[in-house]
mmCIF file as gemmi writes it, N, C-alpha and C atoms, coordinates in Angstrom:
data_model
loop_
_atom_site.group_PDB
_atom_site.id
_atom_site.type_symbol
_atom_site.label_atom_id
_atom_site.label_alt_id
_atom_site.label_comp_id
_atom_site.label_asym_id
_atom_site.label_entity_id
_atom_site.label_seq_id
_atom_site.pdbx_PDB_ins_code
_atom_site.Cartn_x
_atom_site.Cartn_y
_atom_site.Cartn_z
_atom_site.occupancy
_atom_site.B_iso_or_equiv
_atom_site.pdbx_formal_charge
_atom_site.auth_seq_id
_atom_site.auth_asym_id
_atom_site.pdbx_PDB_model_num
ATOM 1 N N . ARG Axp A 1 ? 0.845 -1.179 0 1 0 ? 1 A 1
ATOM 2 C CA . ARG Axp A 1 ? 0 0 0 1 0 ? 1 A 1
ATOM 3 C C . ARG Axp A 1 ? 0.886 1.236 0 1 0 ? 1 A 1
ATOM 4 N N . ARG Axp A 2 ? 0.583 2.158 -0.856 1 0 ? 2 A 1
ATOM 5 C CA . ARG Axp A 2 ? 1.378 3.377 -0.961 1 0 ? 2 A 1
ATOM 6 C C . ARG Axp A 2 ? 0.979 4.364 0.124 1 0 ? 2 A 1
ATOM 7 N N . LEU Axp A 3 ? 1.976 5.021 0.704 1 0 ? 3 A 1
ATOM 8 C CA . LEU Axp A 3 ? 1.72 5.976 1.775 1 0 ? 3 A 1
ATOM 9 C C . LEU Axp A 3 ? 0.826 7.115 1.307 1 0 ? 3 A 1
ATOM 10 N N . GLY Axp A 4 ? 1.067 7.625 0.111 1 0 ? 4 A 1
ATOM 11 C CA . GLY Axp A 4 ? 0.282 8.744 -0.404 1 0 ? 4 A 1
ATOM 12 C C . GLY Axp A 4 ? -1.208 8.462 -0.425 1 0 ? 4 A 1
ATOM 13 N N . LYS Axp A 5 ? -1.582 7.246 -0.762 1 0 ? 5 A 1
ATOM 14 C CA . LYS Axp A 5 ? -2.994 6.877 -0.791 1 0 ? 5 A 1
ATOM 15 C C . LYS Axp A 5 ? -3.59 6.896 0.612 1 0 ? 5 A 1
ATOM 16 N N . SER Axp A 6 ? -2.809 6.51 1.617 1 0 ? 6 A 1
ATOM 17 C CA . SER Axp A 6 ? -3.344 6.456 2.973 1 0 ? 6 A 1
ATOM 18 C C . SER Axp A 6 ? -3.523 7.853 3.568 1 0 ? 6 A 1
ATOM 19 N N . LEU Axp A 7 ? -2.85 8.862 3.011 1 0 ? 7 A 1
ATOM 20 C CA . LEU Axp A 7 ? -2.994 10.223 3.521 1 0 ? 7 A 1
ATOM 21 C C . LEU Axp A 7 ? -4.292 10.866 3.078 1 0 ? 7 A 1
ATOM 22 N N . GLY Axp A 8 ? -4.856 10.379 2.014 1 0 ? 8 A 1
ATOM 23 C CA . GLY Axp A 8 ? -6.077 10.974 1.494 1 0 ? 8 A 1
ATOM 24 C C . GLY Axp A 8 ? -5.746 12.104 0.53 1 0 ? 8 A 1
ATOM 25 N N . ASP Axp A 9 ? -6.683 12.411 -0.323 1 0 ? 9 A 1
ATOM 26 C CA . ASP Axp A 9 ? -6.462 13.411 -1.363 1 0 ? 9 A 1
ATOM 27 C C . ASP Axp A 9 ? -6.295 14.826 -0.825 1 0 ? 9 A 1
ATOM 28 N N . ASN Axp A 10 ? -6.93 15.146 0.287 1 0 ? 10 A 1
ATOM 29 C CA . ASN Axp A 10 ? -6.948 16.524 0.762 1 0 ? 10 A 1
ATOM 30 C C . ASN Axp A 10 ? -5.963 16.815 1.888 1 0 ? 10 A 1
ATOM 31 N N . PHE Axp A 11 ? -5.173 15.843 2.302 1 0 ? 11 A 1
ATOM 32 C CA . PHE Axp A 11 ? -4.308 16.048 3.467 1 0 ? 11 A 1
ATOM 33 C C . PHE Axp A 11 ? -3.437 17.29 3.324 1 0 ? 11 A 1
ATOM 34 N N . PHE Axp A 12 ? -2.703 17.395 2.223 1 0 ? 12 A 1
ATOM 35 C CA . PHE Axp A 12 ? -1.779 18.511 2.071 1 0 ? 12 A 1
ATOM 36 C C . PHE Axp A 12 ? -2.496 19.792 1.65 1 0 ? 12 A 1
ATOM 37 N N . LYS Axp A 13 ? -3.629 19.679 0.988 1 0 ? 13 A 1
ATOM 38 C CA . LYS Axp A 13 ? -4.396 20.871 0.609 1 0 ? 13 A 1
ATOM 39 C C . LYS Axp A 13 ? -4.976 21.559 1.833 1 0 ? 13 A 1
ATOM 40 N N . GLU Axp A 14 ? -5.255 20.803 2.875 1 0 ? 14 A 1
ATOM 41 C CA . GLU Axp A 14 ? -5.884 21.348 4.069 1 0 ? 14 A 1
ATOM 42 C C . GLU Axp A 14 ? -4.893 21.62 5.196 1 0 ? 14 A 1
ATOM 43 N N . TRP Axp A 15 ? -3.602 21.472 4.94 1 0 ? 15 A 1
ATOM 44 C CA . TRP Axp A 15 ? -2.595 21.689 5.987 1 0 ? 15 A 1
ATOM 45 C C . TRP Axp A 15 ? -2.659 23.141 6.45 1 0 ? 15 A 1
ATOM 46 N N . PRO Axp A 16 ? -2.868 23.392 7.739 1 0 ? 16 A 1
ATOM 47 C CA . PRO Axp A 16 ? -2.998 24.771 8.211 1 0 ? 16 A 1
ATOM 48 C C . PRO Axp A 16 ? -1.696 25.555 8.041 1 0 ? 16 A 1
ATOM 49 N N . ARG Axp A 17 ? -1.815 26.754 7.541 1 0 ? 17 A 1
ATOM 50 C CA . ARG Axp A 17 ? -0.647 27.613 7.349 1 0 ? 17 A 1
ATOM 51 C C . ARG Axp A 17 ? 0.039 27.843 8.696 1 0 ? 17 A 1
ATOM 52 N N . GLY Axp A 18 ? 1.351 27.672 8.7 1 0 ? 18 A 1
ATOM 53 C CA . GLY Axp A 18 ? 2.12 27.892 9.922 1 0 ? 18 A 1
ATOM 54 C C . GLY Axp A 18 ? 2.088 26.741 10.902 1 0 ? 18 A 1
ATOM 55 N N . ALA Axp A 19 ? 1.547 25.605 10.503 1 0 ? 19 A 1
ATOM 56 C CA . ALA Axp A 19 ? 1.428 24.47 11.424 1 0 ? 19 A 1
ATOM 57 C C . ALA Axp A 19 ? 2.657 23.572 11.349 1 0 ? 19 A 1
ATOM 58 N N . VAL Axp A 20 ? 3.807 24.168 11.553 1 0 ? 20 A 1
ATOM 59 C CA . VAL Axp A 20 ? 5.043 23.395 11.603 1 0 ? 20 A 1
ATOM 60 C C . VAL Axp A 20 ? 5.542 23.441 13.027 1 0 ? 20 A 1
ATOM 61 N N . PHE Axp A 21 ? 5.891 22.289 13.571 1 0 ? 21 A 1
ATOM 62 C CA . PHE Axp A 21 ? 6.47 22.228 14.896 1 0 ? 21 A 1
ATOM 63 C C . PHE Axp A 21 ? 7.97 22.45 14.745 1 0 ? 21 A 1
ATOM 64 N N . TYR Axp A 22 ? 8.429 23.667 14.989 1 0 ? 22 A 1
ATOM 65 C CA . TYR Axp A 22 ? 9.869 23.908 14.91 1 0 ? 22 A 1
ATOM 66 C C . TYR Axp A 22 ? 10.512 23.183 16.066 1 0 ? 22 A 1
ATOM 67 N N . ASN Axp A 23 ? 11.426 22.305 15.754 1 0 ? 23 A 1
ATOM 68 C CA . ASN Axp A 23 ? 11.931 21.382 16.753 1 0 ? 23 A 1
ATOM 69 C C . ASN Axp A 23 ? 13.292 21.775 17.312 1 0 ? 23 A 1
ATOM 70 N N . ASN Axp A 24 ? 13.538 23.058 17.441 1 0 ? 24 A 1
ATOM 71 C CA . ASN Axp A 24 ? 14.745 23.468 18.124 1 0 ? 24 A 1
ATOM 72 C C . ASN Axp A 24 ? 14.617 23.147 19.611 1 0 ? 24 A 1
ATOM 73 N N . PHE Axp A 25 ? 13.399 22.931 20.051 1 0 ? 25 A 1
ATOM 74 C CA . PHE Axp A 25 ? 13.12 22.485 21.413 1 0 ? 25 A 1
ATOM 75 C C . PHE Axp A 25 ? 11.973 21.503 21.323 1 0 ? 25 A 1
ATOM 76 N N . GLU Axp A 26 ? 12.213 20.297 21.74 1 0 ? 26 A 1
ATOM 77 C CA . GLU Axp A 26 ? 11.13 19.313 21.731 1 0 ? 26 A 1
ATOM 78 C C . GLU Axp A 26 ? 11.335 18.314 22.84 1 0 ? 26 A 1
ATOM 79 N N . VAL Axp A 27 ? 10.228 17.843 23.337 1 0 ? 27 A 1
ATOM 80 C CA . VAL Axp A 27 ? 10.207 16.776 24.336 1 0 ? 27 A 1
ATOM 81 C C . VAL Axp A 27 ? 9.264 15.735 23.766 1 0 ? 27 A 1
ATOM 82 N N . SER Axp A 28 ? 9.734 14.525 23.643 1 0 ? 28 A 1
ATOM 83 C CA . SER Axp A 28 ? 8.869 13.501 23.067 1 0 ? 28 A 1
ATOM 84 C C . SER Axp A 28 ? 9.269 12.121 23.569 1 0 ? 28 A 1
ATOM 85 N N . HIS Axp A 29 ? 8.363 11.21 23.381 1 0 ? 29 A 1
ATOM 86 C CA . HIS Axp A 29 ? 8.64 9.806 23.668 1 0 ? 29 A 1
ATOM 87 C C . HIS Axp A 29 ? 9.337 9.207 22.453 1 0 ? 29 A 1
ATOM 88 N N . THR Axp A 30 ? 10.388 8.465 22.667 1 0 ? 30 A 1
ATOM 89 C CA . THR Axp A 30 ? 11.083 7.832 21.544 1 0 ? 30 A 1
ATOM 90 C C . THR Axp A 30 ? 10.195 6.808 20.844 1 0 ? 30 A 1
ATOM 91 N N . SER Axp A 31 ? 9.157 6.361 21.529 1 0 ? 31 A 1
ATOM 92 C CA . SER Axp A 31 ? 8.254 5.379 20.918 1 0 ? 31 A 1
ATOM 93 C C . SER Axp A 31 ? 7.567 5.946 19.677 1 0 ? 31 A 1
ATOM 94 N N . VAL Axp A 32 ? 7.386 7.266 19.619 1 0 ? 32 A 1
ATOM 95 C CA . VAL Axp A 32 ? 6.791 7.877 18.42 1 0 ? 32 A 1
ATOM 96 C C . VAL Axp A 32 ? 7.696 7.643 17.225 1 0 ? 32 A 1
ATOM 97 N N . TRP Axp A 33 ? 8.982 7.943 17.376 1 0 ? 33 A 1
ATOM 98 C CA . TRP Axp A 33 ? 9.937 7.905 16.265 1 0 ? 33 A 1
ATOM 99 C C . TRP Axp A 33 ? 10.365 6.48 15.91 1 0 ? 33 A 1
ATOM 100 N N . SER Axp A 34 ? 10.205 5.562 16.837 1 0 ? 34 A 1
ATOM 101 C CA . SER Axp A 34 ? 10.601 4.18 16.55 1 0 ? 34 A 1
ATOM 102 C C . SER Axp A 34 ? 9.407 3.284 16.216 1 0 ? 34 A 1
ATOM 103 N N . SER Axp A 35 ? 8.208 3.849 16.192 1 0 ? 35 A 1
ATOM 104 C CA . SER Axp A 35 ? 7.021 3.034 15.878 1 0 ? 35 A 1
ATOM 105 C C . SER Axp A 35 ? 7.084 2.555 14.429 1 0 ? 35 A 1
ATOM 106 N N . PRO Axp A 36 ? 6.508 1.398 14.146 1 0 ? 36 A 1
ATOM 107 C CA . PRO Axp A 36 ? 6.501 0.89 12.768 1 0 ? 36 A 1
ATOM 108 C C . PRO Axp A 36 ? 5.843 1.861 11.783 1 0 ? 36 A 1
ATOM 109 N N . GLU Axp A 37 ? 4.803 2.558 12.226 1 0 ? 37 A 1
ATOM 110 C CA . GLU Axp A 37 ? 4.111 3.498 11.343 1 0 ? 37 A 1
ATOM 111 C C . GLU Axp A 37 ? 5.016 4.675 10.973 1 0 ? 37 A 1
ATOM 112 N N . TYR Axp A 38 ? 5.674 5.254 11.971 1 0 ? 38 A 1
ATOM 113 C CA . TYR Axp A 38 ? 6.556 6.39 11.679 1 0 ? 38 A 1
ATOM 114 C C . TYR Axp A 38 ? 7.759 5.943 10.856 1 0 ? 38 A 1
ATOM 115 N N . ARG Axp A 39 ? 8.304 4.774 11.17 1 0 ? 39 A 1
ATOM 116 C CA . ARG Axp A 39 ? 9.466 4.267 10.408 1 0 ? 39 A 1
ATOM 117 C C . ARG Axp A 39 ? 9.078 4.066 8.941 1 0 ? 39 A 1
ATOM 118 N N . ALA Axp A 40 ? 7.884 3.528 8.684 1 0 ? 40 A 1
ATOM 119 C CA . ALA Axp A 40 ? 7.434 3.326 7.297 1 0 ? 40 A 1
ATOM 120 C C . ALA Axp A 40 ? 7.277 4.669 6.595 1 0 ? 40 A 1
ATOM 121 N N . TYR Axp A 41 ? 6.708 5.642 7.286 1 0 ? 41 A 1
ATOM 122 C CA . TYR Axp A 41 ? 6.546 6.997 6.741 1 0 ? 41 A 1
ATOM 123 C C . TYR Axp A 41 ? 7.912 7.604 6.423 1 0 ? 41 A 1
ATOM 124 N N . PHE Axp A 42 ? 8.834 7.556 7.379 1 0 ? 42 A 1
ATOM 125 C CA . PHE Axp A 42 ? 10.154 8.132 7.187 1 0 ? 42 A 1
ATOM 126 C C . PHE Axp A 42 ? 10.919 7.412 6.073 1 0 ? 42 A 1
ATOM 127 N N . ASP Axp A 43 ? 10.859 6.089 6.071 1 0 ? 43 A 1
ATOM 128 C CA . ASP Axp A 43 ? 11.547 5.31 5.032 1 0 ? 43 A 1
ATOM 129 C C . ASP Axp A 43 ? 10.988 5.645 3.647 1 0 ? 43 A 1
ATOM 130 N N . HIS Axp A 44 ? 9.692 5.864 3.558 1 0 ? 44 A 1
ATOM 131 C CA . HIS Axp A 44 ? 9.074 6.242 2.286 1 0 ? 44 A 1
ATOM 132 C C . HIS Axp A 44 ? 9.661 7.567 1.789 1 0 ? 44 A 1
ATOM 133 N N . ILE Axp A 45 ? 9.757 8.546 2.666 1 0 ? 45 A 1
ATOM 134 C CA . ILE Axp A 45 ? 10.338 9.839 2.295 1 0 ? 45 A 1
ATOM 135 C C . ILE Axp A 45 ? 11.796 9.666 1.886 1 0 ? 45 A 1
ATOM 136 N N . ASP Axp A 46 ? 12.542 8.926 2.659 1 0 ? 46 A 1
ATOM 137 C CA . ASP Axp A 46 ? 13.964 8.72 2.396 1 0 ? 46 A 1
ATOM 138 C C . ASP Axp A 46 ? 14.187 7.975 1.079 1 0 ? 46 A 1
ATOM 139 N N . GLN Axp A 47 ? 13.46 6.901 0.865 1 0 ? 47 A 1
ATOM 140 C CA . GLN Axp A 47 ? 13.645 6.084 -0.338 1 0 ? 47 A 1
ATOM 141 C C . GLN Axp A 47 ? 13.232 6.814 -1.612 1 0 ? 47 A 1
ATOM 142 N N . ASN Axp A 48 ? 12.363 7.805 -1.48 1 0 ? 48 A 1
ATOM 143 C CA . ASN Axp A 48 ? 11.927 8.569 -2.651 1 0 ? 48 A 1
ATOM 144 C C . ASN Axp A 48 ? 12.706 9.867 -2.822 1 0 ? 48 A 1
ATOM 145 N N . GLY Axp A 49 ? 13.764 10.037 -2.063 1 0 ? 49 A 1
ATOM 146 C CA . GLY Axp A 49 ? 14.651 11.179 -2.23 1 0 ? 49 A 1
ATOM 147 C C . GLY Axp A 49 ? 14.163 12.48 -1.634 1 0 ? 49 A 1
ATOM 148 N N . GLY Axp A 50 ? 13.157 12.433 -0.785 1 0 ? 50 A 1
ATOM 149 C CA . GLY Axp A 50 ? 12.618 13.654 -0.214 1 0 ? 50 A 1
ATOM 150 C C . GLY Axp A 50 ? 13.621 14.458 0.593 1 0 ? 50 A 1
ATOM 151 N N . ILE Axp A 51 ? 14.523 13.772 1.266 1 0 ? 51 A 1
ATOM 152 C CA . ILE Axp A 51 ? 15.492 14.457 2.12 1 0 ? 51 A 1
ATOM 153 C C . ILE Axp A 51 ? 16.653 15.003 1.305 1 0 ? 51 A 1
ATOM 154 N N . TYR Axp A 52 ? 17.203 14.19 0.439 1 0 ? 52 A 1
ATOM 155 C CA . TYR Axp A 52 ? 18.433 14.57 -0.251 1 0 ? 52 A 1
ATOM 156 C C . TYR Axp A 52 ? 18.221 15.298 -1.565 1 0 ? 52 A 1
ATOM 157 N N . THR Axp A 53 ? 17.174 14.985 -2.303 1 0 ? 53 A 1
ATOM 158 C CA . THR Axp A 53 ? 16.978 15.651 -3.594 1 0 ? 53 A 1
ATOM 159 C C . THR Axp A 53 ? 15.973 16.801 -3.529 1 0 ? 53 A 1
ATOM 160 N N . LYS Axp A 54 ? 15.045 16.74 -2.573 1 0 ? 54 A 1
ATOM 161 C CA . LYS Axp A 54 ? 14.053 17.804 -2.441 1 0 ? 54 A 1
ATOM 162 C C . LYS Axp A 54 ? 14.333 18.695 -1.239 1 0 ? 54 A 1
ATOM 163 N N . ARG Axp A 55 ? 15.365 18.344 -0.477 1 0 ? 55 A 1
ATOM 164 C CA . ARG Axp A 55 ? 15.834 19.129 0.668 1 0 ? 55 A 1
ATOM 165 C C . ARG Axp A 55 ? 14.775 19.318 1.753 1 0 ? 55 A 1
ATOM 166 N N . TRP Axp A 56 ? 13.965 18.276 1.988 1 0 ? 56 A 1
ATOM 167 C CA . TRP Axp A 56 ? 12.998 18.353 3.067 1 0 ? 56 A 1
ATOM 168 C C . TRP Axp A 56 ? 13.757 18.332 4.382 1 0 ? 56 A 1
ATOM 169 N N . GLY Axp A 57 ? 13.448 19.235 5.267 1 0 ? 57 A 1
ATOM 170 C CA . GLY Axp A 57 ? 14.117 19.32 6.55 1 0 ? 57 A 1
ATOM 171 C C . GLY Axp A 57 ? 13.408 18.521 7.626 1 0 ? 57 A 1
ATOM 172 N N . ASP Axp A 58 ? 14.026 18.49 8.794 1 0 ? 58 A 1
ATOM 173 C CA . ASP Axp A 58 ? 13.47 17.699 9.877 1 0 ? 58 A 1
ATOM 174 C C . ASP Axp A 58 ? 12.171 18.289 10.436 1 0 ? 58 A 1
ATOM 175 N N . ALA Axp A 59 ? 12.028 19.611 10.447 1 0 ? 59 A 1
ATOM 176 C CA . ALA Axp A 59 ? 10.808 20.205 11.012 1 0 ? 59 A 1
ATOM 177 C C . ALA Axp A 59 ? 9.549 19.801 10.239 1 0 ? 59 A 1
ATOM 178 N N . PRO Axp A 60 ? 9.502 19.945 8.908 1 0 ? 60 A 1
ATOM 179 C CA . PRO Axp A 60 ? 8.27 19.527 8.228 1 0 ? 60 A 1
ATOM 180 C C . PRO Axp A 60 ? 8.055 18.013 8.256 1 0 ? 60 A 1
ATOM 181 N N . ILE Axp A 61 ? 9.134 17.243 8.179 1 0 ? 61 A 1
ATOM 182 C CA . ILE Axp A 61 ? 8.984 15.779 8.229 1 0 ? 61 A 1
ATOM 183 C C . ILE Axp A 61 ? 8.394 15.364 9.571 1 0 ? 61 A 1
ATOM 184 N N . LYS Axp A 62 ? 8.933 15.907 10.649 1 0 ? 62 A 1
ATOM 185 C CA . LYS Axp A 62 ? 8.414 15.551 11.976 1 0 ? 62 A 1
ATOM 186 C C . LYS Axp A 62 ? 7.023 16.133 12.202 1 0 ? 62 A 1
ATOM 187 N N . SER Axp A 63 ? 6.752 17.336 11.702 1 0 ? 63 A 1
ATOM 188 C CA . SER Axp A 63 ? 5.425 17.941 11.883 1 0 ? 63 A 1
ATOM 189 C C . SER Axp A 63 ? 4.341 17.091 11.242 1 0 ? 63 A 1
ATOM 190 N N . ILE Axp A 64 ? 4.587 16.653 10.025 1 0 ? 64 A 1
ATOM 191 C CA . ILE Axp A 64 ? 3.605 15.8 9.349 1 0 ? 64 A 1
ATOM 192 C C . ILE Axp A 64 ? 3.496 14.466 10.078 1 0 ? 64 A 1
ATOM 193 N N . GLY Axp A 65 ? 4.637 13.912 10.504 1 0 ? 65 A 1
ATOM 194 C CA . GLY Axp A 65 ? 4.621 12.656 11.251 1 0 ? 65 A 1
ATOM 195 C C . GLY Axp A 65 ? 3.83 12.761 12.542 1 0 ? 65 A 1
ATOM 196 N N . VAL Axp A 66 ? 4.03 13.844 13.281 1 0 ? 66 A 1
ATOM 197 C CA . VAL Axp A 66 ? 3.276 14.052 14.522 1 0 ? 66 A 1
ATOM 198 C C . VAL Axp A 66 ? 1.788 14.157 14.22 1 0 ? 66 A 1
ATOM 199 N N . SER Axp A 67 ? 1.434 14.906 13.184 1 0 ? 67 A 1
ATOM 200 C CA . SER Axp A 67 ? 0.013 15.061 12.862 1 0 ? 67 A 1
ATOM 201 C C . SER Axp A 67 ? -0.625 13.749 12.427 1 0 ? 67 A 1
ATOM 202 N N . LEU Axp A 68 ? 0.171 12.857 11.839 1 0 ? 68 A 1
ATOM 203 C CA . LEU Axp A 68 ? -0.364 11.575 11.389 1 0 ? 68 A 1
ATOM 204 C C . LEU Axp A 68 ? -0.461 10.544 12.505 1 0 ? 68 A 1
ATOM 205 N N . PHE Axp A 69 ? 0.521 10.534 13.409 1 0 ? 69 A 1
ATOM 206 C CA . PHE Axp A 69 ? 0.664 9.401 14.321 1 0 ? 69 A 1
ATOM 207 C C . PHE Axp A 69 ? 0.508 9.713 15.803 1 0 ? 69 A 1
ATOM 208 N N . VAL Axp A 70 ? 0.311 10.974 16.16 1 0 ? 70 A 1
ATOM 209 C CA . VAL Axp A 70 ? 0.136 11.332 17.567 1 0 ? 70 A 1
ATOM 210 C C . VAL Axp A 70 ? -1.242 11.967 17.737 1 0 ? 70 A 1
ATOM 211 N N . PRO Axp A 71 ? -2.062 11.443 18.638 1 0 ? 71 A 1
ATOM 212 C CA . PRO Axp A 71 ? -3.389 12.033 18.847 1 0 ? 71 A 1
ATOM 213 C C . PRO Axp A 71 ? -3.267 13.489 19.322 1 0 ? 71 A 1
ATOM 214 N N . PRO Axp A 72 ? -4.151 14.37 18.838 1 0 ? 72 A 1
ATOM 215 C CA . PRO Axp A 72 ? -4.065 15.792 19.198 1 0 ? 72 A 1
ATOM 216 C C . PRO Axp A 72 ? -4.033 16.055 20.705 1 0 ? 72 A 1
ATOM 217 N N . GLU Axp A 73 ? -4.734 15.241 21.471 1 0 ? 73 A 1
ATOM 218 C CA . GLU Axp A 73 ? -4.758 15.463 22.925 1 0 ? 73 A 1
ATOM 219 C C . GLU Axp A 73 ? -3.418 15.121 23.597 1 0 ? 73 A 1
ATOM 220 N N . LYS Axp A 74 ? -2.513 14.495 22.859 1 0 ? 74 A 1
ATOM 221 C CA . LYS Axp A 74 ? -1.189 14.166 23.395 1 0 ? 74 A 1
ATOM 222 C C . LYS Axp A 74 ? -0.12 15.192 22.985 1 0 ? 74 A 1
ATOM 223 N N . ILE Axp A 75 ? -0.521 16.22 22.24 1 0 ? 75 A 1
ATOM 224 C CA . ILE Axp A 75 ? 0.422 17.23 21.754 1 0 ? 75 A 1
ATOM 225 C C . ILE Axp A 75 ? 0.293 18.48 22.615 1 0 ? 75 A 1
ATOM 226 N N . HIS Axp A 76 ? 1.418 18.97 23.078 1 0 ? 76 A 1
ATOM 227 C CA . HIS Axp A 76 ? 1.426 20.225 23.845 1 0 ? 76 A 1
ATOM 228 C C . HIS Axp A 76 ? 2.294 21.235 23.115 1 0 ? 76 A 1
ATOM 229 N N . ARG Axp A 77 ? 1.709 22.357 22.776 1 0 ? 77 A 1
ATOM 230 C CA . ARG Axp A 77 ? 2.466 23.442 22.15 1 0 ? 77 A 1
ATOM 231 C C . ARG Axp A 77 ? 2.859 24.417 23.242 1 0 ? 77 A 1
ATOM 232 N N . PHE Axp A 78 ? 4.144 24.633 23.382 1 0 ? 78 A 1
ATOM 233 C CA . PHE Axp A 78 ? 4.636 25.567 24.376 1 0 ? 78 A 1
ATOM 234 C C . PHE Axp A 78 ? 4.427 26.988 23.856 1 0 ? 78 A 1
ATOM 235 N N . GLY Axp A 79 ? 3.48 27.7 24.445 1 0 ? 79 A 1
ATOM 236 C CA . GLY Axp A 79 ? 3.197 29.06 24.031 1 0 ? 79 A 1
ATOM 237 C C . GLY Axp A 79 ? 3.9 30.096 24.889 1 0 ? 79 A 1
ATOM 238 N N . ASP Axp A 80 ? 4.507 29.638 25.97 1 0 ? 80 A 1
ATOM 239 C CA . ASP Axp A 80 ? 5.126 30.563 26.899 1 0 ? 80 A 1
ATOM 240 C C . ASP Axp A 80 ? 6.653 30.624 26.771 1 0 ? 80 A 1
ATOM 241 N N . LEU Axp A 81 ? 7.182 30.017 25.727 1 0 ? 81 A 1
ATOM 242 C CA . LEU Axp A 81 ? 8.618 30.071 25.483 1 0 ? 81 A 1
ATOM 243 C C . LEU Axp A 81 ? 8.886 31.01 24.311 1 0 ? 81 A 1
ATOM 244 N N . GLY Axp A 82 ? 9.831 31.898 24.495 1 0 ? 82 A 1
ATOM 245 C CA . GLY Axp A 82 ? 10.166 32.808 23.418 1 0 ? 82 A 1
ATOM 246 C C . GLY Axp A 82 ? 10.93 32.103 22.299 1 0 ? 82 A 1
ATOM 247 N N . TYR Axp A 83 ? 10.376 32.114 21.12 1 0 ? 83 A 1
ATOM 248 C CA . TYR Axp A 83 ? 11.053 31.482 19.987 1 0 ? 83 A 1
ATOM 249 C C . TYR Axp A 83 ? 10.604 32.169 18.704 1 0 ? 83 A 1
ATOM 250 N N . ARG Axp A 84 ? 11.535 32.414 17.841 1 0 ? 84 A 1
ATOM 251 C CA . ARG Axp A 84 ? 11.228 32.988 16.531 1 0 ? 84 A 1
ATOM 252 C C . ARG Axp A 84 ? 12.085 32.297 15.504 1 0 ? 84 A 1
ATOM 253 N N . HIS Axp A 85 ? 11.467 31.762 14.482 1 0 ? 85 A 1
ATOM 254 C CA . HIS Axp A 85 ? 12.205 31.073 13.424 1 0 ? 85 A 1
ATOM 255 C C . HIS Axp A 85 ? 12.453 32.061 12.299 1 0 ? 85 A 1
ATOM 256 N N . ALA Axp A 86 ? 13.693 32.427 12.153 1 0 ? 86 A 1
ATOM 257 C CA . ALA Axp A 86 ? 14.009 33.423 11.11 1 0 ? 86 A 1
ATOM 258 C C . ALA Axp A 86 ? 15.171 32.975 10.255 1 0 ? 86 A 1
């Protein structure tokens, strides 16, 4: 089964503007990144050249991964930390 089909046709069209988790500071369970689902997602990106030929960075890759594999109630956005991505 292709990963793109499992995302649905509208996944990327409906991605909220600015919804990237900038990961200069992150706290997470390693189980997210080592889960079979995330590994398959990451391997798909890697095998199709997303990282090296399209220059996809870690922030968008992890942001999409978090949105796919972590329930919203388990995500905490730190709003009280000063951070600006420039």
